N, CA, C and O atoms as a printed pandas DataFrame, in Angstrom:
     atom_number atom_name residue_name chain_id  residue_number  x_coord  y_coord  z_coord
0              1         N          UNK        A               1   -6.575  -21.186   -5.150
1              2        CA          UNK        A               1   -5.300  -20.261   -4.311
2              3         C          UNK        A               1   -5.926  -19.856   -3.054
3              4         O          UNK        A               1   -7.114  -19.601   -2.858
4              5         N          UNK        A               2   -4.671  -19.829   -2.001
5              6        CA          UNK        A               2   -5.419  -19.575   -0.555
6              7         C          UNK        A               2   -5.639  -17.914   -0.555
7              8         O          UNK        A               2   -5.031  -17.192   -1.345
8              9         N          UNK        A               3   -6.683  -17.355    0.535
9             10        CA          UNK        A               3   -6.653  -15.884    0.615
10            11         C          UNK        A               3   -4.788  -15.247    0.992
11            12         O          UNK        A               3   -4.425  -14.080    0.849
12            13         N          UNK        A               4   -4.047  -16.224    1.397
13            14        CA          UNK        A               4   -2.667  -15.483    1.901
14            15         C          UNK        A               4   -1.999  -15.498    0.465
15            16         O          UNK        A               4   -1.134  -14.674    0.165
16            17         N          UNK        A               5   -2.410  -16.402   -0.338
17            18        CA          UNK        A               5   -1.422  -15.815   -1.772
18            19         C          UNK        A               5   -2.215  -14.907   -2.451
19            20         O          UNK        A               5   -1.594  -13.866   -2.669
20            21         N          UNK        A               6   -3.606  -14.902   -2.962
21            22        CA          UNK        A               6   -4.055  -13.757   -3.179
22            23         C          UNK        A               6   -3.720  -12.674   -2.369
23            24         O          UNK        A               6   -3.262  -11.744   -3.033
24            25         N          UNK        A               7   -3.779  -12.481   -1.275
25            26        CA          UNK        A               7   -3.291  -11.065   -0.475
26            27         C          UNK        A               7   -1.919  -10.587   -1.021
27            28         O          UNK        A               7   -1.693   -9.467   -1.479
28            29         N          UNK        A               8   -0.877  -11.801   -0.878
29            30        CA          UNK        A               8    0.272  -11.617   -0.945
30            31         C          UNK        A               8    0.384  -10.999   -2.661
31            32         O          UNK        A               8    1.061  -10.124   -3.201
32            33         N          UNK        A               9   -0.335  -11.666   -2.984
33            34        CA          UNK        A               9    0.180  -11.555   -5.100
34            35         C          UNK        A               9   -0.615   -9.959   -5.115
35            36         O          UNK        A               9   -0.013   -9.069   -5.715
36            37         N          UNK        A              10   -1.815   -9.655   -4.525
37            38        CA          UNK        A              10   -2.203   -8.219   -5.083
38            39         C          UNK        A              10   -1.455   -7.194   -4.474
39            40         O          UNK        A              10   -1.452   -6.117   -5.070
40            41         N          UNK        A              11   -0.667   -7.303   -3.171
41            42        CA          UNK        A              11   -0.019   -6.379   -2.804
42            43         C          UNK        A              11    1.217   -5.948   -3.365
43            44         O          UNK        A              11    1.818   -4.876   -3.291
44            45         N          UNK        A              12    1.512   -7.242   -4.062
45            46        CA          UNK        A              12    2.494   -7.178   -4.624
46            47         C          UNK        A              12    2.659   -6.416   -6.270
47            48         O          UNK        A              12    3.258   -5.597   -6.967
48            49         N          UNK        A              13    1.727   -7.318   -6.193
49            50        CA          UNK        A              13    1.397   -6.396   -7.852
50            51         C          UNK        A              13    0.726   -5.386   -8.238
51            52         O          UNK        A              13    1.062   -4.843   -9.291
52            53         N          UNK        A              14   -0.235   -4.953   -7.589
53            54        CA          UNK        A              14   -1.130   -4.122   -7.287
54            55         C          UNK        A              14   -0.828   -2.642   -6.062
55            56         O          UNK        A              14   -0.730   -1.433   -6.269
56            57         N          UNK        A              15   -0.789   -3.107   -5.357
57            58        CA          UNK        A              15   -1.028   -1.793   -4.091
58            59         C          UNK        A              15    0.687   -1.250   -4.231
59            60         O          UNK        A              15    1.136   -0.190   -4.668
60            61         N          UNK        A              16    1.232   -2.198   -3.786
61            62        CA          UNK        A              16    2.820   -1.558   -3.563
62            63         C          UNK        A              16    3.203   -0.975   -4.798
63            64         O          UNK        A              16    3.718    0.127   -4.605
64            65         N          UNK        A              17    3.149   -1.282   -5.939
65            66        CA          UNK        A              17    3.499   -0.587   -7.165
66            67         C          UNK        A              17    2.917    0.950   -6.845
67            68         O          UNK        A              17    3.652    1.904   -6.590
68            69         N          UNK        A              18    1.574    1.002   -6.902
69            70        CA          UNK        A              18    0.558    2.226   -6.666
70            71         C          UNK        A              18    1.356    2.978   -6.058
71            72         O          UNK        A              18    1.968    3.926   -6.549
72            73         N          UNK        A              19    1.411    2.416   -4.431
73            74        CA          UNK        A              19    2.075    3.402   -3.563
74            75         C          UNK        A              19    3.368    4.049   -4.058
75            76         O          UNK        A              19    3.729    5.179   -3.727
76            77         N          UNK        A              20    3.969    3.311   -4.801
77            78        CA          UNK        A              20    5.387    3.509   -4.808
78            79         C          UNK        A              20    5.227    4.901   -5.720
79            80         O          UNK        A              20    5.720    5.989   -5.422
80            81         N          UNK        A              21    4.451    4.617   -6.858
81            82        CA          UNK        A              21    4.161    5.424   -7.911
82            83         C          UNK        A              21    3.733    6.606   -7.243
83            84         O          UNK        A              21    4.342    7.663   -7.412
84            85         N          UNK        A              22    2.700    6.517   -6.472
85            86        CA          UNK        A              22    2.502    7.929   -5.766
86            87         C          UNK        A              22    3.037    8.524   -5.086
87            88         O          UNK        A              22    2.700    9.705   -5.002
88            89         N          UNK        A              23    4.261    7.972   -4.158
89            90        CA          UNK        A              23    5.342    8.384   -3.859
90            91         C          UNK        A              23    5.998    9.110   -4.635
91            92         O          UNK        A              23    6.298   10.283   -4.415
92            93         N          UNK        A              24    6.203    8.633   -5.361
93            94        CA          UNK        A              24    7.528    9.064   -6.262
94            95         C          UNK        A              24    6.908   10.809   -7.384
95            96         O          UNK        A              24    7.580   11.678   -7.941
96            97         N          UNK        A              25    5.419   10.612   -7.259
97            98        CA          UNK        A              25    4.917   11.690   -7.951
98            99         C          UNK        A              25    4.619   12.680   -6.773
99           100         O          UNK        A              25    4.458   13.874   -7.025
100          101         N          UNK        A              26    4.548   12.233   -5.573
101          102        CA          UNK        A              26    4.538   13.475   -4.498
102          103         C          UNK        A              26    5.870   14.087   -4.169
103          104         O          UNK        A              26    5.867   15.235   -3.727
104          105         N          UNK        A              27    7.154   13.371   -4.355
105          106        CA          UNK        A              27    8.173   14.204   -4.151
106          107         C          UNK        A              27    8.950   14.766   -5.344
107          108         O          UNK        A              27    9.931   15.507   -5.283
108          109         N          UNK        A              28    8.238   14.204   -6.640
109          110        CA          UNK        A              28    8.719   14.928   -7.447
110          111         C          UNK        A              28    7.951   16.335   -7.758
111          112         O          UNK        A              28    8.455   17.250   -8.409
112          113         N          UNK        A              29    6.470   16.354   -7.105
113          114        CA          UNK        A              29    5.704   17.523   -6.884
114          115         C          UNK        A              29    6.032   18.251   -6.063
115          116         O          UNK        A              29    5.871   19.436   -6.353
116          117         N          UNK        A              30    6.560   17.982   -4.850
117          118        CA          UNK        A              30    7.499   18.979   -3.947
118          119         C          UNK        A              30    8.748   19.302   -4.277
119          120         O          UNK        A              30    9.163   20.367   -3.819
120          121         N          UNK        A              31    9.628   18.519   -5.109
121          122        CA          UNK        A              31   10.874   18.924   -5.738
122          123         C          UNK        A              31   10.514   19.917   -6.434
123          124         O          UNK        A              31   11.128   20.949   -6.165
124          125         N          UNK        A              32    9.613   20.004   -7.367
125          126        CA          UNK        A              32    9.050   21.543   -8.603
126          127         C          UNK        A              32    8.352   22.287   -7.972
127          128         O          UNK        A              32    8.162   23.382   -8.501
128          129         N          UNK        A              33    7.834   22.088   -6.912
129          130        CA          UNK        A              33    7.535   23.533   -6.142
130          131         C          UNK        A              33    8.307   23.984   -5.256
131          132         O          UNK        A              33    7.864   25.014   -4.750
132          133         N          UNK        A              34    9.481   23.576   -4.770
133          134        CA          UNK        A              34   10.490   24.038   -4.105
134          135         C          UNK        A              34   10.384   24.013   -2.365
135          136         O          UNK        A              34   11.363   24.273   -1.665
136          137         N          UNK        A              35    9.059   23.662   -1.814
137          138        CA          UNK        A              35    8.333   23.845   -0.953
138          139         C          UNK        A              35    6.878   22.910   -0.767
139          140         O          UNK        A              35    5.963   22.824   -1.587
140          141         N          UNK        A              36    6.966   22.329    0.414
141          142        CA          UNK        A              36    6.018   21.599    0.207
142          143         C          UNK        A              36    4.997   21.939    1.872
143          144         O          UNK        A              36    5.356   22.217    3.016
144          145         N          UNK        A              37    3.908   21.773    1.350
145          146        CA          UNK        A              37    2.872   22.407    2.572
146          147         C          UNK        A              37    3.035   21.361    3.442
147          148         O          UNK        A              37    3.808   20.403    3.416
148          149         N          UNK        A              38    2.177   21.699    4.223
149          150        CA          UNK        A              38    2.223   20.453    5.624
150          151         C          UNK        A              38    1.250   19.514    5.036
151          152         O          UNK        A              38    1.433   18.306    5.183
152          153         N          UNK        A              39    0.211   19.968    4.368
153          154        CA          UNK        A              39   -0.657   18.563    3.755
154          155         C          UNK        A              39    0.090   17.800    2.897
155          156         O          UNK        A              39   -0.015   16.575    2.844
156          157         N          UNK        A              40    0.857   18.465    2.204
157          158        CA          UNK        A              40    1.468   17.814    1.409
158          159         C          UNK        A              40    2.644   16.600    1.895
159          160         O          UNK        A              40    2.864   15.552    1.288
160          161         N          UNK        A              41    3.442   17.159    3.398
161          162        CA          UNK        A              41    4.294   16.381    3.663
162          163         C          UNK        A              41    3.423   15.415    4.318
163          164         O          UNK        A              41    3.778   14.246    4.165
164          165         N          UNK        A              42    2.195   15.640    5.125
165          166        CA          UNK        A              42    1.360   14.384    5.691
166          167         C          UNK        A              42    0.841   13.712    5.016
167          168         O          UNK        A              42    0.333   12.754    5.599
168          169         N          UNK        A              43    0.614   13.757    3.309
169          170        CA          UNK        A              43    0.221   12.818    2.749
170          171         C          UNK        A              43    1.292   12.334    2.181
171          172         O          UNK        A              43    0.974   11.145    2.212
172          173         N          UNK        A              44    2.392   12.353    1.651
173          174        CA          UNK        A              44    3.709   11.332    1.775
174          175         C          UNK        A              44    4.246   11.030    3.085
175          176         O          UNK        A              44    5.416   10.648    3.126
176          177         N          UNK        A              45    3.638   11.129    4.088
177          178        CA          UNK        A              45    3.919   10.810    5.337
178          179         C          UNK        A              45    3.112    9.371    5.157
179          180         O          UNK        A              45    3.829    8.382    5.305
180          181         N          UNK        A              46    1.656    9.113    4.843
181          182        CA          UNK        A              46    0.672    8.521    4.741
182          183         C          UNK        A              46    1.393    7.491    4.028
183          184         O          UNK        A              46    1.738    6.405    4.494
184          185         N          UNK        A              47    1.602    7.949    2.794
185          186        CA          UNK        A              47    1.927    7.225    1.682
186          187         C          UNK        A              47    2.677    6.211    1.886
187          188         O          UNK        A              47    2.517    5.042    1.535
188          189         N          UNK        A              48    3.933    6.950    2.770
189          190        CA          UNK        A              48    5.019    5.899    2.838
190          191         C          UNK        A              48    4.618    4.985    4.082
191          192         O          UNK        A              48    5.081    3.849    4.194
192          193         N          UNK        A              49    3.811    5.488    4.931
193          194        CA          UNK        A              49    3.624    4.709    5.947
194          195         C          UNK        A              49    2.565    3.128    5.379
195          196         O          UNK        A              49    3.103    2.033    5.216
196          197         N          UNK        A              50    1.620    3.279    5.244
197          198        CA          UNK        A              50    0.927    2.546    4.155
198          199         C          UNK        A              50    1.894    1.486    3.339
199          200         O          UNK        A              50    1.802    0.266    3.476
200          201         N          UNK        A              51    2.728    2.072    2.565
201          202        CA          UNK        A              51    3.959    1.354    1.812
202          203         C          UNK        A              51    4.571    0.115    2.580
203          204         O          UNK        A              51    4.616   -1.085    2.307
204          205         N          UNK        A              52    5.059    0.927    3.731
205          206        CA          UNK        A              52    5.652    0.074    4.742
206          207         C          UNK        A              52    5.041   -1.239    5.528
207          208         O          UNK        A              52    5.617   -2.275    5.861
208          209         N          UNK        A              53    3.593   -0.807    5.717
209          210        CA          UNK        A              53    2.304   -1.746    6.424
210          211         C          UNK        A              53    2.430   -2.801    5.106
211          212         O          UNK        A              53    2.699   -3.990    5.279
212          213         N          UNK        A              54    2.236   -2.305    3.968
213          214        CA          UNK        A              54    2.069   -3.494    3.235
214          215         C          UNK        A              54    3.296   -4.388    2.890
215          216         O          UNK        A              54    3.158   -5.609    2.816
216          217         N          UNK        A              55    4.587   -3.736    2.662
217          218        CA          UNK        A              55    5.846   -4.573    2.919
218          219         C          UNK        A              55    5.952   -5.713    4.089
219          220         O          UNK        A              55    6.540   -6.794    4.124
220          221         N          UNK        A              56    4.998   -4.899    5.189
221          222        CA          UNK        A              56    5.680   -5.520    6.487
222          223         C          UNK        A              56    4.606   -7.098    6.345
223          224         O          UNK        A              56    5.077   -8.194    6.645
224          225         N          UNK        A              57    2.966   -6.905    5.781
225          226        CA          UNK        A              57    2.130   -7.994    5.612
226          227         C          UNK        A              57    2.426   -8.933    4.543
227          228         O          UNK        A              57    1.838  -10.014    4.573
228          229         N          UNK        A              58    3.451   -8.631    3.368
229          230        CA          UNK        A              58    4.171   -9.509    2.932
230          231         C          UNK        A              58    5.128  -10.212    3.400
231          232         O          UNK        A              58    5.165  -11.405    3.099
232          233         N          UNK        A              59    6.067   -9.685    4.193
233          234        CA          UNK        A              59    6.855  -10.466    4.860
234          235         C          UNK        A              59    6.243  -11.356    6.229
235          236         O          UNK        A              59    6.978  -12.143    6.825
236          237         N          UNK        A              60    4.809  -11.125    6.639
237          238        CA          UNK        A              60    4.365  -12.014    7.606
238          239         C          UNK        A              60    4.012  -13.436    6.783
239          240         O          UNK        A              60    4.437  -14.590    6.836
240          241         N          UNK        A              61    2.833  -12.602    5.861
241          242        CA          UNK        A              61    2.668  -14.097    4.965
242          243         C          UNK        A              61    3.713  -14.805    4.800
243          244         O          UNK        A              61    3.567  -15.952    5.223
244          245         N          UNK        A              62    5.106  -14.493    4.178
245          246        CA          UNK        A              62    6.202  -15.023    3.682
246          247         C          UNK        A              62    6.660  -16.042    4.933
247          248         O          UNK        A              62    6.784  -17.261    4.816
248          249         N          UNK        A              63    6.848  -15.391    5.959
249          250        CA          UNK        A              63    7.119  -16.074    7.285
250          251         C          UNK        A              63    6.420  -17.257    8.015
251          252         O          UNK        A              63    6.842  -18.039    8.867
252          253         N          UNK        A              64    4.644  -17.070    7.112
253          254        CA          UNK        A              64    3.711  -18.275    8.057
254          255         C          UNK        A              64    3.594  -17.649    9.233
255          256         O          UNK        A              64    3.953  -18.262   10.238
256          257         N          UNK        A              65    3.024  -16.187    9.364
257          258        CA          UNK        A              65    3.021  -15.572   10.893
258          259         C          UNK        A              65    1.625  -15.085   10.919
259          260         O          UNK        A              65    1.115  -14.590   11.924
260          261         N          UNK        A              66    0.912  -15.267    9.581
261          262        CA          UNK        A              66   -0.573  -14.617    9.295
262          263         C          UNK        A              66   -1.612  -15.896    9.381
263          264         O          UNK        A              66   -1.247  -17.065    9.257
264          265         N          UNK        A              67   -2.804  -15.525    9.587
265          266        CA          UNK        A              67   -3.609  -17.124    9.392
266          267         C          UNK        A              67   -4.464  -16.120    7.974
267          268         O          UNK        A              67   -4.534  -14.961    7.563
268          269         N          UNK        A              68   -5.040  -17.655    7.622
269          270        CA          UNK        A              68   -5.974  -17.668    6.767
270          271         C          UNK        A              68   -7.368  -16.820    6.313
271          272         O          UNK        A              68   -7.818  -16.790    5.168
272          273         N          UNK        A              69   -7.981  -16.086    7.589
273          274        CA          UNK        A              69   -8.943  -15.757    8.001
274          275         C          UNK        A              69   -8.355  -14.213    8.068
275          276         O          UNK        A              69   -8.781  -13.449    7.202
276          277         N          UNK        A              70   -7.618  -13.810    8.818
277          278        CA          UNK        A              70   -6.972  -12.483    8.486
278          279         C          UNK        A              70   -6.747  -12.001    7.306
279          280         O          UNK        A              70   -7.367  -11.073    6.787
280          281         N          UNK        A              71   -5.680  -12.732    6.751
281          282        CA          UNK        A              71   -5.675  -12.510    5.094
282          283         C          UNK        A              71   -6.786  -12.273    4.209
283          284         O          UNK        A              71   -6.859  -11.427    3.318
284          285         N          UNK        A              72   -7.715  -13.194    4.596
285          286        CA          UNK        A              72   -9.337  -12.644    3.677
286          287         C          UNK        A              72   -9.726  -11.389    4.149
287          288         O          UNK        A              72  -10.185  -10.524    3.403
288          289         N          UNK        A              73   -9.593  -11.269    5.156
289          290        CA          UNK        A              73  -10.327   -9.886    5.248
290          291         C          UNK        A              73   -9.476   -8.692    5.012
291          292         O          UNK        A              73   -9.997   -7.666    4.574
292          293         N          UNK        A              74   -7.901   -8.764    5.332
293          294        CA          UNK        A              74   -7.010   -7.773    4.595
294          295         C          UNK        A              74   -7.143   -7.672    3.450
295          296         O          UNK        A              74   -6.680   -6.654    2.937
296          297         N          UNK        A              75   -7.755   -8.571    2.669
297          298        CA          UNK        A              75   -7.589   -8.866    0.929
298          299         C          UNK        A              75   -8.844   -7.665    0.524
299          300         O          UNK        A              75   -8.789   -6.714   -0.257
300          301         N          UNK        A              76   -9.926   -8.141    1.377
301          302        CA          UNK        A              76  -11.136   -7.748    1.190
302          303         C          UNK        A              76  -11.156   -5.881    1.274
303          304         O          UNK        A              76  -11.611   -5.073    0.465
304          305         N          UNK        A              77  -10.631   -5.719    2.279
305          306        CA          UNK        A              77  -10.464   -4.005    3.130
306          307         C          UNK        A              77   -9.247   -3.626    1.833
307          308         O          UNK        A              77   -9.350   -2.433    1.546
308          309         N          UNK        A              78   -8.568   -4.064    1.319
309          310        CA          UNK        A              78   -7.373   -3.832   -0.125
310          311         C          UNK        A              78   -8.580   -3.711   -1.357
311          312         O          UNK        A              78   -8.967   -2.567   -1.596
312          313         N          UNK        A              79   -8.970   -4.435   -1.864
313          314        CA          UNK        A              79  -10.018   -4.525   -2.857
314          315         C          UNK        A              79  -11.042   -3.564   -3.184
315          316         O          UNK        A              79  -11.367   -3.108   -4.281
316          317         N          UNK        A              80  -11.597   -3.287   -1.742
317          318        CA          UNK        A              80  -12.504   -2.388   -1.413
318          319         C          UNK        A              80  -12.017   -0.836   -1.642
319          320         O          UNK        A              80  -12.482    0.025   -2.388
320          321         N          UNK        A              81  -10.931   -0.794   -0.745
321          322        CA          UNK        A              81   -9.900    0.597   -1.161
322          323         C          UNK        A              81   -8.977    0.770   -2.456
323          324         O          UNK        A              81   -8.323    1.777   -2.724
324          325         N          UNK        A              82   -9.023    0.023   -2.932
325          326        CA          UNK        A              82   -8.580   -0.156   -4.667
326          327         C          UNK        A              82   -9.940    0.640   -5.605
327          328         O          UNK        A              82   -9.809    1.613   -6.348
328          329         N          UNK        A              83  -11.192   -0.091   -5.306
329          330        CA          UNK        A              83  -11.504   -0.056   -6.245
330          331         C          UNK        A              83  -12.435    1.156   -5.971
331          332         O          UNK        A              83  -13.077    1.643   -6.902
332          333         N          UNK        A              84  -12.538    1.762   -4.430
333          334        CA          UNK        A              84  -12.796    2.991   -4.272
334          335         C          UNK        A              84  -12.323    4.475   -4.935
335          336         O          UNK        A              84  -12.850    5.540   -5.258
336          337         N          UNK        A              85  -10.765    3.744   -4.926
337          338        CA          UNK        A              85   -9.707    5.168   -5.344
338          339         C          UNK        A              85  -10.033    5.071   -7.339
339          340         O          UNK        A              85   -9.698    5.974   -8.105
340          341         N          UNK        A              86  -10.653    3.918   -7.726
341          342        CA          UNK        A              86  -10.249    3.897   -8.905
342          343         C          UNK        A              86  -11.892    4.611   -9.443
343          344         O          UNK        A              86  -12.099    4.665  -10.655
344          345         N          UNK        A              87  -12.642    4.966   -8.768
345          346        CA          UNK        A              87  -13.968    5.477   -8.924
346          347         C          UNK        A              87  -14.068    7.537   -8.935
347          348         O          UNK        A              87  -15.155    8.101   -9.063
């Protein structure tokens, strides 16, 4: 399996669902609190931006606009980030 395929699968099956869950939790938290702090709003915005960037990467891969080497580097970064979050 190529790095492009691995990256696409990792994003689609791991990262994007995790981000969607975190975004939903943040919305729920803000809704229950009836108010959001600036930090909460910034965190929500960062999560939404990362979600959008991940979807853009998947689109790039599907359109054949990403090189194998770039996919390999991104995959390493995402795996590292995911394992750091789990610690």
